[in-house]
C-alpha positions in Angstrom: -62.2 138.3 -11.4 -62.0 142.1 -11.8 -62.6 144.8 -14.6 -59.6 145.7 -16.6 -58.5 149.1 -15.5 -54.9 149.0 -17.0 -53.2 151.0 -19.8 -55.0 151.4 -23.2 -52.8 153.8 -24.9 -49.7 151.4 -25.4 -51.0 149.1 -28.2 -49.6 151.5 -30.7 -46.2 150.8 -29.2 -46.1 147.0 -30.0 -46.7 145.0 -33.1 -46.0 146.5 -36.7 -44.7 149.9 -37.1 -46.8 152.6 -38.3 -45.2 152.7 -41.8 -45.8 148.9 -42.3 -49.4 149.8 -41.8 -49.3 152.6 -44.2 -50.1 155.1 -41.6 -48.1 158.1 -40.0 -47.5 157.6 -36.2 -50.4 159.9 -34.8 -53.0 158.0 -37.2 -51.5 154.5 -36.0 -51.6 155.5 -32.3 -55.1 157.1 -32.6 -56.7 154.0 -34.5 -55.2 151.2 -32.2 -55.8 153.0 -29.0 -59.5 153.4 -30.2 -59.6 149.8 -30.9 -58.3 148.9 -27.6 -60.4 151.2 -25.8 -63.5 149.7 -27.4 -62.4 146.2 -26.6 -61.9 146.9 -22.9 -65.2 148.6 -22.6 -66.9 145.4 -24.3 -65.0 143.0 -22.0 -65.8 144.8 -18.9 -69.6 145.2 -19.9 -69.7 141.4 -21.1 -68.2 140.2 -17.5 -70.3 142.7 -15.6 -72.3 139.7 -13.6 -69.0 138.1 -12.9 -67.4 141.2 -11.7 -70.4 142.2 -9.4 -70.6 138.7 -8.0 -66.7 138.6 -6.9 -65.6 142.2 -5.8 -62.1 142.5 -5.3 -61.4 145.6 -3.4 -64.2 145.3 -0.8 -65.1 141.6 -0.5 -67.6 141.9 2.5 -71.2 142.4 1.6 -74.4 141.6 3.0 -73.8 137.9 2.6 -70.2 138.1 3.8 -66.9 137.6 1.8 -67.8 136.0 -1.5 -70.9 134.5 -0.2 -69.1 133.1 3.3 -71.2 134.9 6.0 -69.6 135.0 9.5 -72.0 135.6 12.5 -71.2 136.2 16.0 -73.5 136.2 19.0 -74.2 135.3 22.7 -76.3 132.8 24.2 -77.2 132.0 27.8 -76.2 128.4 29.0 -78.1 126.7 31.8 -78.2 123.5 33.7 -81.2 120.9 32.8 -81.6 117.2 32.7 -82.1 114.8 29.8 -85.7 114.7 30.7 -86.2 118.3 31.7 -85.2 120.8 34.4 -87.5 119.0 37.2 -87.4 120.7 40.5 -83.8 122.1 40.0 -83.4 125.8 40.9 -80.0 127.4 40.4 -78.4 130.8 41.3 -75.7 131.6 38.6 -72.7 133.8 39.4 -71.5 133.4 35.9 -73.6 132.3 32.7 -71.9 133.3 29.7 -72.1 131.7 26.1 -70.5 133.1 23.1 -70.6 131.6 19.6 -69.3 132.2 16.0 -71.0 130.9 12.9 -69.3 130.2 9.7 -71.6 129.1 7.0 -73.6 126.3 9.0 -70.7 125.4 11.5 -70.9 126.8 14.9 -67.9 127.5 17.3 -68.9 128.1 21.0 -67.4 128.5 24.3 -69.4 128.5 27.7 -68.5 129.8 31.2 -70.8 128.9 33.8 -70.6 128.9 37.6 -73.3 128.4 40.4 -73.6 130.2 43.5 -76.1 127.7 44.8 -78.9 125.4 43.8 -81.8 123.4 45.3 -83.7 120.5 43.9 -82.9 117.9 41.1 -83.0 118.0 37.6 -84.7 115.2 35.6 -82.4 112.4 34.4 -78.8 113.0 33.5 -77.1 116.4 33.7 -77.1 118.5 30.4 -76.0 122.0 29.7 -78.8 123.8 27.7 -78.8 126.7 25.5 -76.8 126.2 22.3 -77.7 128.6 19.5 -79.0 126.1 17.2 -79.6 122.1 17.0 -76.8 119.9 16.1 -77.0 118.1 12.5 -73.7 116.2 12.7 -70.1 116.3 13.2 -69.5 117.7 16.7 -66.6 118.0 19.1 -66.3 119.5 22.6 -63.9 119.8 25.5 -63.4 121.3 29.0 -61.0 123.8 30.1 -62.1 124.4 33.8 -64.1 121.9 36.1 -64.4 122.9 39.6 -66.6 121.6 42.6 -67.5 118.4 40.6 -67.9 115.3 42.8 -66.6 112.4 40.8 -68.1 108.9 41.6 -65.6 106.7 43.2 -64.5 104.6 40.0 -64.8 107.7 37.4 -61.7 108.6 35.7 -62.5 111.8 33.7 -65.3 113.6 32.0 -66.5 113.7 28.4 -68.8 116.0 26.5 -71.1 115.0 23.7 -73.6 117.4 22.0 -77.1 116.4 21.2 -79.7 118.7 19.9 -79.1 122.1 21.7 -77.7 120.6 24.8 -74.4 119.1 26.1 -74.1 116.0 27.9 -71.6 115.7 30.6 -70.6 112.1 31.3 -68.3 110.4 33.5 -66.1 107.7 32.1 -65.5 104.7 34.5 -62.2 102.9 35.0 -63.7 100.1 33.0 -64.5 102.4 30.2 -68.2 102.6 30.6 -70.1 105.8 30.5 -72.4 107.1 33.2 -74.1 110.4 33.4 -73.9 113.2 35.9 -76.6 113.5 38.4 -77.3 116.3 40.9 -75.1 114.5 43.7 -72.1 115.1 41.4 -72.4 119.1 41.6 -71.2 120.9 44.3 -73.1 124.1 45.3 -70.4 126.3 43.6 -70.0 124.0 40.6 -67.9 125.8 37.7 -67.4 124.7 34.0 -65.7 126.3 31.2 -66.0 124.4 27.9 -66.1 124.7 23.9 -67.0 122.9 21.0 -67.9 123.0 17.4 -70.6 121.4 15.4 -72.5 121.5 12.1 -76.1 122.7 12.3 -78.8 122.2 9.7 -78.6 125.7 8.5 
């Protein structure tokens, strides 16, 4: 909704003729132009709240386009375990995370590669560092996986977002799910992944 900014001088050109109104043409035009101008001023003033809340020419304000705020940022992904990082110590050659937040939905992508590591994380493998904890409705996928050592009966990997971490699980040929351990990671392990999820806010 936007204020009326159109022609206000044309009302005298429509409707009845000046003679039918008992006026000469200049008086007729002046009277009806005045009435329309007053109406437009009243209309715009009356609906000022709606106009201010729904700008038309520049819809980007402090709260985004019509209240739809879009936020972008970066985060630092890292390798940990479901029960903590344990004795795991990693040297990363790449450790990048980016996200876009639209309302309370996060879209992210991760590029993470190791140069080397020592020790073991506690429990099953997790990628930590997501910008906000999961509330519900998540989806994630892998675009690149390198230097990953599959179990002998594992077919592929599946990602599951939980909290602010991503579980990287193996799916075996009998459709059972088993977690990743340190033994599955090569010294130069590399993963690129992406996903989206709803956060609480």
